N, C-alpha and C positions, 0 to 999 in steps of 0.2 A: 656480605651478608645480608642477607631476607630471610627475614620474620614473617609469621603465619600462610605459612605454603602448607596446603590440604594436603595431606598422607603425608609429608613430609618425616612429625614427629616417630614416629616407630613403624611405619606401613611401607614408604617408596623406597624400591631400588637404582631408580632410572628418574633420570628431570629431563625434561628440554627447559636451556637457561644459557638467556641473553646478556652477551658476553665480550668485552671489546676487542675485537678482532685485531692483534696485528700478528703480519707476513712483512720481514727483513727488515724490522723496529720502524712501519707505519701505520699509524693507528687508523683500521682499518673504519670505524664507527662497533658499534656493537652487534653482531648478530643470532645468530637461534645455532645449539647443539646440544646433540645429544649427550648425558653425559649419564655414565655410571656414581653410581652412587658409594651404594654396599656392595658388598661379597655376598652372591646371591649361596652359597650353603652357608656360611655361616651369618649371613645378616650384621659385619659389620663394618661400618666405616674405610672408606678407601683409603690410603696416607694424603694428610691436607687436604683433609673435608671433615669437619665436623658437626653436626649432626644434634638434636635438642628438642623435646614437645613441649611447647608454649607455657607447659602450664593448666592450671585447672578452667574452663569456660563453663562460667554462671550460666543455664541452661542447655549448654551442649556440652556433655560431657565426652559424645562416643563421636567428638569430633576431632580428628586429629592433623592438628597445627603444629606446625614446625617450621625451624629453625634450621639451615644454612649454610655455614660459616665454608667459603672454597680459600684458601692457602699459599698458591704459586702452582697452581694446578696447569697442565698443558693437557689440550685433551685433540687428540687424533684428526687428522684431518677428514677420515672414513665418517666420523661425530658431525659432521659442520653440515648442516643444511643449510645447505649452495641452490637455491630457488634465481635466487637474485643477483646473486655473488660466486664464484672460485675463485679455486689458488690453483696454476696450471701444474706441471709436472715438475717444468723448471722452478720451476716454487715465485712465479709473482703472479700480485692479485689483479681479479679480472674481475667486471661487472657492466653492464647496459648503463646503468644508472650513475653517474658519477659523484654527485654528494652520499653521502653517511652520510645524514638527514633525512635526504630522501626515499633510503635504501632504509635506511628502518624505521620509517614514514610506513611504508609500504606494507613491511615484515606486521607490522602490531595492527596494520587496519584489517586483517582477520578475526586478531582478539578483541576490537574496539568491537567489530560491529554484532560479534558474539555476547557482547556482556550488554550492549542496549538492547538484544532479545531476552536479556535474562533480565 
């Protein structure tokens, strides 16, 4: 579950989500995935996804902040943003970075720099 996501309440159809990657029952740490949220024709959330608006925002009524709840979602390998890790065609996890913490820190570093600049 995540709250106060810009664009999620009413408009977003797709999101980049950091989620626990589990390969062959082993947790490999948080990784980024492209996740379809809503059907583009009907604009309704896909099964297992609940989306809503966070409500009135004093002074920011034009801002679309929302929440997303995922319930037992599986994401296809094609949606895996795999710059730092990958899953072989045999289903094995590979990464030049052996530490899950190091992979996650490197993934977030681009976001952190962007927030500092803003």
